[in-house]
N, C-alpha and C positions, 0 to 999 in steps of 0.2 A: 630586605626584610619586608614582609607582606603586612599590609594594614588590615587584612582579613576581609576587605571588600572584594567582591568578585570583579573580574576584568569586564570592561564594558563590551556588550555585544553590538556588533554592527551588521547592517543589512546592505548588500549591494543591490541597488534598485535597477529597474529596467533602463533608466536613463543613464546608468553608470555611476551614480553617486554612491559613496560609502557613508551611510548615515547611522548615527547611534540610536539604538532602541530607545523610545520615549522622547526623542528629540522632536521639536515642533516641525522641523523640515521633513522628517520621515512621515509624521502624521499627515502633514499637508499633501505630500506626494501620494500616499496611499489613498487618502480621501478623494483627491482629484482623479486618480486612476479608476477607482471603483464607484465613485459617485455616492459613497456613504461614509459617514464618520466611523472610525474604528478605534478600538481601545486595545493597546498592546500592554501586556503585563509580563513581569519577570517572576518566574517561579524559582524557588530554592532548589528544586529538582526538576528533571525533565519529565515529559509525558512519554511513557513507554508502552509498547505493545506487550502482549502476553509472553512472547518468546522471541528468540533471536532472529528467526526466519519466518517470513510470510510467503506462502506459495499459493498460486491460483492457476487454473487452466484457462486457455483461450475458449474452450467449450463452455465453461461456466460464464465467462464474460459475455460471450455471444448469446447464450440462453437468456441471461438477464436483459440484455439489450432487446432481444426479440419480444420477450414477455412484457417489457416496460414500454413497448411500442416505440423504441428508439432505433430499431433495425440494427445495422452494423456500425452505427455512429457512436457507440459507447466506448469512450477513450479508456484504455487499460490503465492509464495513470490514476484514474479515480480510486483504484483499489490499493495503491501504494505497496504493491508486492515486491519482495526482494527477488523472487523467481517466478517467471511466467512460463508455463509449459504447454506444449501442443500435444494432444493425445489423439489416439485413434478412435476414442469413444465420441459418440454424439450426445451423450447424456450429461447435462450440466450437474454440478455439485458432486462429482465423483470424488472430490478431495475428502469428503466425509468418510469414504470407505478406506482412505489411506491412514486414518488415525490408528496409532499403535504399530504402524508398519514403517519400513525404511525405504527411502528413495536413494538410489545410487546413480551418480552422474558419470557419463563417459563409459569407462570399462565396467561391466557388470560382474567382474570377477572379484569383487570385494576389495579392490585397491583404489577405486575412484572416490571422489568426494561423496559423503553420505550424510543424510539428515534423517532424524527420527521424527515422524509426524506425531504431534502430541495432542492437538485438539482442533476443532473447527474454529475458524476465524469469525468471531461475532463482530458484525459491522456496526459502525457508528454513522452519524449523519454526514461525515466527510465524503462518503461516496456519492452524495447528492450534488456535490460541487464540481462543475466542469473545470478541469485543471488549466484550461486555456483562458477562460473568461471569468471564472468564479461564479457563473450563473448557477442558481439552485434549480434542481429538478427532483422533487420528492418521489417521483415515480421509481427511481432507482432503488432507494432503500425500501419503499413499500413493496416492490417486487421481490426483493431478497427476503423480506420478512414473510411475505405470503407464500413464497415457493419453498423456503428452506429455513424457517425459524430464525431468520436474520443472520444466517451463516453464509459466507461466500469465501471459499478458499480454506486454508488451514495454516496453523502455526507449527513450527518445527524447531528442533534444536540440532546443532551441528554435532555429528558423531565422528566424522573424519574430514579434516580440512583438505583443500586442494583447489585447483582452478576449474571453474565451470565455464565452458564456452558456448556461445550461441550455436545451436544445432547439435549439441551433445545428446546422445541417447540417454533416456532416463529409465531405470529399471525399478520396479516395485517389488520389494522382497517381503 
């Protein structure tokens, strides 16, 4: 019988420890690693994106990196996309043109996995954080805001499930 209390959430730290959220040990480890005190909080619900799938092109990421004066050093993990695609286009932010259309992966004969692109992905300050070091660089978000009204990538919903493999062809319908 459940007491109604949520199960405790644990974090496996870089040192390999499994520590409970809110524990003094976890707070100490995070503080020591990043050199700043942090406050962890428990929410009754999660924080969710606008749709099930986030997609972005390598061209968009490269364009942001160039314009932000970061060159090719912009880590794709900053954008937390579910799917990253390589396109023939050299124009960044082409995902905006995909809104309302369908992307089919693998076979383009309407049997492969497919997603419906629903809206541009409005970015938050998380893209300013280097995923390796947690160092902040406001140039990233400022560049996205300046170049494309704070949108980079797009959200989509699943139309047809299936396996997507690295290197699969992507067709825009």
